[in-house]
VOGU-3710 file (C-alpha; in Angstrom, 3 decimals, decimal comma):
1> mrlttiavll> -91,801/25,896/25,652  -88,988/28,070/24,889  -86,945/26,912/27,239  -87,272/23,499/27,117  -86,534/24,021/22,945  -83,472/25,958/24,110  -82,489/23,023/26,153  -82,660/20,183/23,940  -80,818/21,829/20,928  -78,202/23,021/23,696
11> allavaflak> -77,546/19,562/24,422  -77,715/18,655/20,671  -74,956/20,965/20,184  -73,120/19,127/23,080  -73,546/15,818/22,354  -72,260/17,103/18,890  -69,093/18,900/20,245  -68,159/15,976/22,541  -68,633/13,213/19,405  -65,717/15,234/17,297
21> tpkplepiti> -63,665/16,228/19,777  -61,015/13,349/19,640  -60,659/11,250/22,326  -57,103/12,260/24,113  -54,342/9,250/23,622  -53,540/7,557/27,082  -50,082/8,191/27,853  -47,386/5,761/26,849  -43,464/4,821/27,430  -41,942/4,128/24,011
31> kvgflmvknd> -38,923/1,730/25,025  -36,146/2,167/22,633  -32,933/-0,037/22,357  -29,941/1,266/20,330  -27,490/-1,165/19,186  -24,228/1,172/18,513  -20,461/1,343/17,615  -18,458/2,842/20,622  -14,752/2,869/20,735  -13,994/1,861/17,529
41> pylramlgys> -10,976/4,463/16,403  -12,125/3,643/12,786  -15,871/4,081/13,083  -15,914/6,318/15,479  -15,952/9,905/13,537  -18,158/8,187/10,985  -20,817/7,045/13,009  -20,052/6,051/16,328  -22,051/6,316/19,437  -19,821/9,690/20,912
51> ttaaavdial> -20,107/11,399/17,734  -23,858/10,177/16,849  -26,333/9,468/19,741  -27,493/12,862/20,967  -28,631/13,514/17,262  -31,642/11,654/18,446  -32,414/14,746/21,175  -32,383/17,093/18,406  -34,502/15,379/16,607  -36,892/15,009/19,621
61> qrvkkerlle> -36,907/18,513/20,074  -38,162/18,652/16,776  -40,852/16,466/17,515  -41,726/18,146/20,742  -41,591/21,634/18,787  -44,380/20,029/16,052  -46,492/18,740/18,983  -46,142/14,894/18,017  -46,659/12,215/20,359  -47,421/14,613/22,952
71> nvswnftwmf> -48,737/11,798/25,081  -45,476/9,719/24,714  -42,709/9,217/27,190  -39,062/7,849/26,247  -36,799/4,891/27,755  -33,843/4,522/25,618  -31,206/1,410/26,130  -27,855/1,576/24,707  -26,280/-1,627/23,610  -22,651/-1,817/22,092
81> pqcneantsg> -22,357/-5,187/20,043  -19,776/-3,111/18,077  -19,981/-4,752/14,457  -19,395/-8,519/15,945  -22,367/-10,893/14,768  -22,209/-13,235/18,264  -22,986/-9,576/20,018  -25,474/-8,767/18,117  -27,625/-11,624/18,026  -27,077/-12,254/22,147
91> mtgdlirdyd> -27,854/-8,203/22,629  -30,876/-8,100/20,177  -32,041/-11,356/21,970  -31,509/-9,336/25,536  -33,318/-5,937/24,297  -36,192/-7,755/22,886  -36,586/-10,658/25,758  -35,073/-8,469/29,120  -36,047/-4,702/28,404  -39,034/-5,567/26,034
101> vdvlmglpca> -38,448/-2,864/23,631  -41,165/-1,314/21,178  -38,387/-0,711/18,854  -34,812/-1,409/17,666  -32,621/1,262/16,191  -29,148/1,974/15,027  -27,730/-0,781/13,492  -24,549/0,867/11,377  -23,133/-2,526/10,336  -25,149/-4,011/7,898
111> ktalisgasa> -24,149/-7,505/8,142  -25,298/-7,568/12,257  -28,610/-5,677/10,899  -29,295/-8,869/9,185  -29,492/-10,739/12,652  -31,388/-8,161/14,004  -33,463/-7,708/11,209  -34,329/-11,636/11,332  -35,046/-11,413/15,443  -37,288/-8,168/14,522
121> tyfniplisy> -39,129/-10,259/11,854  -40,084/-13,106/14,292  -41,466/-10,238/17,284  -42,796/-8,259/14,487  -41,208/-5,004/16,293  -39,995/-2,061/14,161  -36,164/-1,783/13,268  -35,144/1,331/12,418  -31,454/1,540/10,705  -29,548/5,379/9,858
131> aatwadfsdn> -26,447/3,198/8,220  -27,239/-0,277/6,724  -27,410/0,214/3,109  -26,847/-3,865/2,357  -29,809/-4,563/-0,531  -31,357/-7,368/0,945  -33,568/-5,095/3,614  -35,290/-3,913/0,395  -36,862/-7,430/0,637  -40,349/-7,306/2,522
141> srfptfarsv> -40,578/-10,730/2,549  -38,053/-11,167/4,596  -37,249/-7,951/6,456  -40,864/-6,839/6,907  -40,555/-4,543/9,771  -37,337/-2,678/8,383  -37,044/0,863/7,599  -33,949/3,394/6,989  -32,928/6,826/6,728  -30,257/6,041/4,001
151> asveqtaral> -30,569/4,799/0,748  -29,768/1,019/-0,495  -26,495/-0,065/-2,020  -28,749/-1,275/-4,744  -29,317/2,531/-5,969  -25,810/3,378/-5,639  -24,589/0,812/-8,002  -27,696/1,591/-10,221  -26,541/5,305/-10,473  -22,825/4,052/-11,201
161> ikvlnyfewg> -23,943/1,998/-14,211  -26,507/5,389/-15,415  -22,976/7,429/-15,430  -20,725/4,848/-17,349  -23,737/4,524/-19,575  -24,462/8,472/-20,278  -20,033/8,482/-21,390  -20,601/4,897/-23,493  -17,962/3,310/-20,909  -18,770/-0,570/-21,596
171> qiaviytddq> -15,493/-2,040/-20,121  -14,247/-1,486/-16,500  -12,309/-2,745/-13,888  -13,495/-2,542/-10,400  -10,958/-2,730/-7,183  -12,631/-2,698/-3,389  -11,534/-3,147/0,150  -13,693/-4,846/2,438  -13,132/-3,975/6,158  -14,931/-7,315/7,104
181> errkcynmnn> -17,468/-4,898/9,641  -19,545/-2,621/7,518  -18,593/-4,363/3,988  -19,428/-0,868/2,036  -17,002/-1,726/-0,898  -17,574/-5,836/-0,621  -21,239/-5,258/-1,160  -20,685/-2,721/-3,906  -18,669/-4,437/-5,957  -21,502/-7,662/-5,713
191> qlqdqnagts> -24,412/-5,153/-6,277  -22,632/-3,488/-9,508  -22,277/-7,189/-11,058  -25,757/-7,899/-10,027  -27,213/-4,862/-11,479  -25,339/-5,484/-14,377  -26,505/-9,018/-14,790  -30,100/-7,761/-14,436  -29,720/-5,439/-17,297  -30,968/-6,701/-20,691
201> gkslkfnyin> -27,842/-6,544/-22,447  -25,511/-6,425/-19,597  -24,082/-2,939/-20,611  -21,173/-3,467/-18,932  -17,854/-5,904/-19,145  -15,746/-6,206/-16,026  -11,993/-6,767/-17,483  -10,711/-7,317/-13,957  -11,706/-7,245/-10,772  -9,400/-7,139/-7,254
211> givknitdea> -11,088/-6,864/-3,648  -8,312/-6,602/-0,902  -9,282/-7,807/2,039  -8,515/-5,929/5,821  -4,373/-5,579/5,509  -4,198/-2,596/2,322  -0,965/-2,801/1,097  1,093/-0,850/-1,312  1,779/-4,182/-2,937  -1,532/-5,179/-3,531
221> mddfldqval> -2,362/-1,544/-4,843  0,897/-1,780/-7,106  -0,607/-5,283/-8,956  -4,087/-4,264/-9,186  -2,563/-1,507/-11,459  -0,045/-3,472/-13,157  -3,279/-5,560/-14,102  -4,868/-2,859/-15,016  -2,541/-1,245/-17,296  -2,832/-4,002/-19,671
231> qariiiacfd> -6,747/-4,865/-19,553  -8,630/-1,268/-18,540  -8,945/2,521/-18,574  -11,944/3,244/-16,860  -11,502/2,133/-12,974  -14,470/2,001/-10,080  -12,305/2,301/-6,992  -14,485/1,749/-4,011  -12,504/2,159/-0,364  -13,868/2,239/3,404
241> qdvdkrrfll> -11,226/4,840/4,059  -10,802/7,750/2,687  -6,808/7,865/3,607  -6,632/4,329/1,131  -8,498/6,704/-1,901  -5,313/9,157/-1,326  -2,741/6,216/-1,272  -4,169/4,398/-4,103  -4,320/7,689/-6,455  -0,713/8,449/-5,366
251> raydknmvnn> 0,464/5,102/-6,349  -1,282/5,594/-9,688  0,565/8,410/-9,980  4,043/7,032/-9,338  3,142/4,726/-12,506  1,838/7,556/-14,791  -1,752/6,048/-14,683  -3,291/9,430/-13,998  -3,090/10,688/-17,601  -5,980/11,539/-19,608
261> eylyilpdyv> -6,450/7,882/-20,555  -7,200/6,874/-17,431  -10,564/7,825/-15,446  -11,161/6,516/-11,457  -15,020/6,656/-10,148  -14,831/6,708/-6,336  -18,329/5,866/-5,321  -19,343/6,815/-1,518  -22,374/7,169/0,493  -21,661/9,803/2,872
271> prensatiwk> -19,654/13,446/2,403  -17,006/13,443/4,446  -16,213/16,536/6,344  -13,108/16,859/4,704  -14,444/15,693/1,254  -13,397/18,906/-0,531  -9,587/18,553/0,585  -9,174/14,879/0,351  -6,077/14,934/-1,480  -4,419/16,561/1,399
281> ssnsgnisdg> -2,376/14,355/3,838  -3,169/16,290/6,846  -7,187/15,856/5,932  -6,530/12,264/5,444  -5,072/10,882/8,662  -1,695/11,011/7,982  1,001/13,197/9,158  1,986/15,450/5,767  4,202/13,610/3,551  4,865/16,397/1,507
291> rdndakkafq> 2,846/14,868/-1,570  0,002/17,002/-1,717  0,819/18,593/-4,903  1,084/15,046/-6,488  -2,421/13,902/-4,977  -3,800/17,543/-6,226  -2,607/16,287/-9,567  -3,823/12,756/-9,346  -7,454/13,239/-8,117  -7,873/15,304/-11,423
301> atmileweti> -8,200/12,277/-12,725  -11,224/11,007/-10,591  -15,010/11,394/-10,706  -17,172/11,013/-6,774  -20,422/9,674/-6,976  -21,993/10,340/-3,562  -25,487/10,734/-2,130  -27,035/14,115/-2,300  -27,028/15,699/0,909  -27,170/19,230/2,790
311> peadlvefkt> -24,051/21,119/2,292  -21,665/20,651/5,329  -21,222/24,339/5,851  -25,353/24,196/6,960  -24,730/21,290/9,171  -21,975/23,126/11,196  -24,625/24,119/13,989  -25,948/20,933/14,476  -22,764/18,755/14,510  -21,145/21,315/16,524
321> eipklmrkpp> -24,200/20,922/19,273  -23,915/16,761/19,454  -21,075/16,357/21,484  -22,266/19,185/23,779  -24,862/17,568/24,118  -23,175/14,104/25,042  -21,404/15,228/27,952  -25,034/16,265/29,627  -27,646/13,578/30,898  -28,734/10,923/29,905
331> ynctkdcdwp> -25,533/10,685/28,040  -22,832/11,908/30,385  -19,724/11,226/28,053  -16,756/12,045/29,545  -13,582/9,546/28,376  -15,044/8,156/25,414  -16,077/11,917/24,079  -12,373/13,448/24,942  -11,228/11,805/21,628  -9,836/14,668/18,939
341> daqygssysp> -12,526/13,245/16,593  -15,064/13,070/18,913  -15,530/16,764/18,844  -17,819/17,366/16,493  -20,874/15,134/14,968  -20,011/12,195/12,855  -20,794/11,975/9,343  -23,781/9,819/9,767  -25,370/11,727/12,512  -27,661/13,533/10,129
351> ymhdamymya> -29,121/10,049/9,289  -29,513/9,145/13,061  -31,955/12,366/13,749  -33,767/11,507/10,151  -34,125/8,127/11,601  -35,653/8,863/15,011  -37,631/11,867/13,402  -38,877/9,577/10,777  -40,184/6,744/13,706  -41,687/9,559/15,460
361> kaldktlrqd> -43,982/10,643/12,579  -44,768/6,935/11,861  -45,237/6,026/15,229  -47,419/9,175/15,489  -49,333/8,372/12,620  -49,652/4,205/13,947  -51,250/5,558/17,318  -53,767/7,882/15,960  -55,058/5,100/13,637  -54,971/2,125/16,361
371> arqyrngtki> -53,016/2,751/19,454  -52,989/-0,622/20,235  -50,769/-0,794/17,217  -47,939/0,869/18,695  -45,077/-2,461/18,795  -46,811/-3,856/15,429  -43,436/-3,144/12,935  -45,218/-4,079/9,769  -48,125/-1,123/10,217  -45,069/1,081/11,483
381> renckmtfkg> -42,686/0,266/8,555  -46,057/1,163/6,053  -46,366/4,237/7,763  -42,869/5,607/7,410  -44,029/6,767/3,997  -43,041/10,100/4,158  -41,250/12,863/2,787  -39,767/15,640/4,629  -36,733/17,720/4,813  -34,343/16,327/7,368
391> msgevvimet> -30,945/16,963/8,615  -29,201/15,198/5,553  -31,692/16,647/3,328  -34,973/15,908/1,311  -35,913/12,733/2,760  -38,446/10,465/0,893  -39,659/6,776/1,797  -41,087/4,776/0,295  -43,649/2,201/1,737  -41,255/-1,042/1,729
401> gdrlpdfrle> -39,272/1,268/4,165  -36,501/2,557/1,245  -35,200/5,796/1,318  -35,074/7,506/-2,610  -31,430/9,306/-2,582  -30,706/12,111/-5,222  -26,803/11,352/-6,374  -24,314/13,912/-7,283  -21,489/13,492/-9,767  -18,610/15,128/-8,811
411> gfdangsreh> -14,493/16,055/-9,553  -11,879/17,932/-8,861  -10,141/20,752/-11,201  -6,553/21,849/-11,694  -6,603/23,918/-8,345  -7,966/20,833/-6,187  -11,582/22,403/-5,921  -14,631/20,769/-5,861  -16,482/20,566/-9,310  -20,306/19,771/-9,346
421> fgmirtsaed> -21,032/18,270/-13,161  -24,679/16,866/-12,247  -26,830/14,603/-10,640  -28,770/11,886/-10,911  -32,183/11,850/-9,706  -34,755/8,585/-8,550  -37,825/7,833/-8,901  -39,742/5,037/-7,312  -39,702/3,394/-10,348  -36,159/3,919/-12,181
431> lkmlelndpy> -32,950/6,602/-11,716  -33,295/9,075/-14,170  -29,865/9,611/-16,629  -27,290/12,145/-15,836  -28,249/15,883/-15,757  -25,556/17,668/-15,833  -25,285/21,064/-14,400  -24,324/24,290/-16,081  -21,965/25,341/-17,638  -21,296/21,867/-18,222
441> tittiwnsrg> -21,984/19,511/-20,898  -20,762/16,309/-22,273  -17,547/18,200/-24,321  -16,642/21,102/-21,371  -16,844/18,331/-18,492  -13,256/16,864/-19,623  -11,847/21,033/-19,803  -9,657/20,008/-16,621  -8,293/16,892/-18,836  -7,394/18,823/-21,887
451> gvkplsipic> -10,867/18,575/-23,251  -10,235/15,110/-23,652  -13,001/12,045/-22,834  -11,562/9,089/-21,777  -12,277/5,739/-23,624  -13,095/1,994/-22,499  -10,399/1,225/-24,884  -7,577/3,766/-25,940  -6,973/4,316/-29,868  -3,907/2,626/-29,488
461> gytgndcpvn> -5,063/0,068/-27,391  -4,049/-0,981/-23,478  -0,805/-2,260/-24,666  -0,383/0,952/-26,805  0,961/-1,189/-29,947  -2,257/-1,296/-31,622  -2,416/1,992/-33,239  -4,762/2,137/-36,265  -3,097/2,494/-39,304  -4,088/4,109/-42,416
471> fmqkylalvv> -5,370/2,499/-45,438  -2,202/2,582/-47,535  -0,299/1,654/-44,673  -2,474/-1,321/-44,034  -2,879/-2,709/-47,693  0,257/-1,438/-48,829  1,178/-4,741/-50,496  -2,141/-5,432/-52,093  -2,472/-1,633/-53,371  1,054/-2,161/-54,766
481> avstifamml> -0,198/-5,112/-56,596  -3,705/-3,970/-57,529  -2,229/-0,658/-58,791  0,603/-3,130/-60,983  -1,814/-5,074/-62,595  -3,887/-2,050/-63,190  -0,817/-0,028/-64,714  0,007/-3,132/-67,103  -3,906/-3,130/-67,660  -3,822/0,090/-69,131
491> flvatlvayn> -0,006/-0,429/-70,949  -1,964/-3,018/-73,075  -4,939/-0,963/-73,662  -3,051/1,572/-74,742  -1,053/-0,449/-77,106  -4,007/-1,988/-78,317  -5,416/0,809/-79,650  -2,215/2,450/-80,548  -1,899/-0,716/-83,007  -5,439/-0,121/-84,058
501> ihgrmqrkrl> -4,879/3,201/-85,345  -1,546/2,668/-86,519  -3,644/-0,528/-88,889  -5,903/2,170/-89,699  -3,614/4,628/-90,814  -1,494/2,180/-93,038  -4,261/0,553/-94,651  -5,643/4,382/-95,526  -2,183/4,967/-96,658  -1,829/1,368/-98,924
511> enslwqidny> -5,310/2,480/-100,224  -4,183/6,287/-101,020  -1,129/4,973/-102,467  -3,170/3,840/-105,754  -3,731/7,157/-106,683  -1,057/9,115/-104,721  2,711/9,561/-105,887  4,951/10,576/-103,504  8,227/12,633/-104,202  10,745/10,481/-103,089
521> eltqidsaqs> 9,420/7,899/-106,149  10,582/10,755/-108,872  13,555/11,047/-110,396  13,672/14,618/-112,035  15,084/15,198/-115,638  16,669/18,354/-115,703  16,874/19,180/-118,950  15,278/19,213/-122,375  19,198/17,633/-123,399  19,112/15,322/-120,623
531> issseqsvkt> 15,591/14,346/-121,904  16,980/13,877/-125,295  20,359/12,125/-124,826  18,607/9,471/-122,568  15,358/8,881/-125,066  17,328/6,182/-125,985  17,688/4,330/-122,800  13,597/4,935/-122,265  12,975/3,264/-125,208  15,227/0,340/-124,458
541> tsttnslpsm> 13,561/0,081/-120,964  9,923/1,413/-122,003  8,175/0,696/-125,334  4,714/2,145/-124,663  3,370/5,333/-122,849  6,233/7,395/-124,143  5,612/10,511/-125,651  7,128/12,232/-129,013  10,045/13,507/-128,455  8,995/16,655/-130,122
551> frkrlakkgr> 6,083/17,352/-127,452  8,089/16,804/-124,713  10,362/19,424/-125,696  8,241/21,880/-126,634  6,254/21,086/-122,616  9,865/21,302/-120,847  10,502/24,496/-122,271  7,181/26,201/-120,992  7,900/25,936/-117,813  5,088/24,221/-115,918
561> wnfcyrrkev> 5,770/20,866/-116,655  8,775/18,575/-115,581  9,347/14,876/-117,036  10,460/12,647/-114,242  11,319/9,033/-113,796  9,047/6,723/-111,964  9,415/3,162/-111,921  11,638/3,575/-114,982  8,883/5,286/-116,809  8,628/8,980/-118,125
571> vavcqhntav> 5,946/10,471/-116,626  5,003/14,424/-116,805  4,790/16,282/-113,760  2,496/19,638/-113,392  3,509/22,308/-111,404  0,156/24,421/-110,048  0,294/27,928/-108,603  -2,788/26,921/-105,975  -1,971/24,478/-103,134  -4,601/21,831/-103,049
581> qfttqdeaef> -5,749/20,241/-99,994  -7,653/17,395/-99,770  -10,000/16,295/-97,619  -10,986/13,314/-96,032  -13,819/12,500/-98,387  -11,976/13,881/-101,241  -9,429/10,847/-100,481  -12,116/8,660/-99,748  -13,809/9,338/-103,263  -10,248/8,995/-105,148
591> ra> -9,775/5,303/-103,100  -13,197/4,527/-104,311
//
């Protein structure tokens, strides 16, 4: 009985164990079709096959180390349509129809990725890009199977607007080049305008926009600068090649347009290996022209907005390994890898690594959910939603297949060294405002420019003839007229007041004259004899109010009294030893 019970228990445990043990995945071969650029001297060092392809092997080494896709073997097919639409259309069809690929990868040129994207949508197979930045691919209704390890240009345009708003620059000019291949800057300009138009209030005014197609001549740059001198001071300058950035800023330097009034914002995606010394002619692809010092000064008038990436020093081992792997199977690259610029991994090689690793993780998740869906592009794109530490930095992929980037805002100091001013961070909803790094503030960030923040409109206007004037200069005629009228009014009021005071004094004097006798009205009689001798004449002139002769003589002898004529009458004048000062009240009483 006991043995039977034990046997039953062991059987139940075995069944439970087997039920919990996942069924091993069937071995599967994933066929990957790559569409790349090869032997293009312009694109080779940036994202070409010979400097980028082996990043796929490094990514698969990581996949193996993490024990992902252990049941998967790989089959790669490489085709090179360059950035040609017709070639891309044909080769995409070949890969899907003839090679029966399970995923399309590569697609460095956005304009041709549109063609492959349409085919991938039709067949519902995944399409993974490491360099296509156009905003079109964010539309899942058009490209439901598309995912990428790079950010959309839409994010870069929004970050630019954040910077402009942060520093209160509302009027700008834009110059961009159009290489007719990747069309990075062409699309940047379009997105900048679209994002501004979609912003409530439309925070930016585009005073002047100029696109230079293919042939980027000094004359075209000069024409733009001549126009901008009269229309803007904040310039968005997007160039497909670094050499043209230096050329443009030297043209501005020669026109004295790199002073504290001007600011050139250079938007880009991936920092180049030489980005720290882009002002050097040797690093711009030229033989030294002896103008490095001029270029260094010119770059002080710039700000650079780029994706946040791993520092170049931390990528040396990775980028050095790529050309080594390219010379081994399955690449066996010899002649194509002998170019001087093919001896180091490309600027976009970290993004190729991350694109392959992202796809591998999404495929692993899809196979574990339903092994039959390994070719379902929509499902794999949804499973690309993830966060991981990639060779290009922290990789955050949304369910839409778009990457959320962070942006670095940098400049150059007087020594030509890069200054890291701050960061703009993104989320699924929006970009955050610029966050300045210590020790930079809204004020100290301009120390290399003499502490002067450039303005959208200079204080004296674009022509320099519209300097603000002070109140007196602006309204001198009005001030003179008003002052004259005011002075005349003051004079009139003072005259009226003086006349009134004088009139009151005259009236008071007239009233006082009724009881006051002024000295000038009296004619003194010097002695009694003169009184006697003149008595007769007094009698002839006045027959009333005359004093007896004897009384007058006696009074005159006593000395206190004098006799004077007042209006032909003799009056007695008494001299007092005490001076009497009449008050205003006394005078009023006398007048009464």
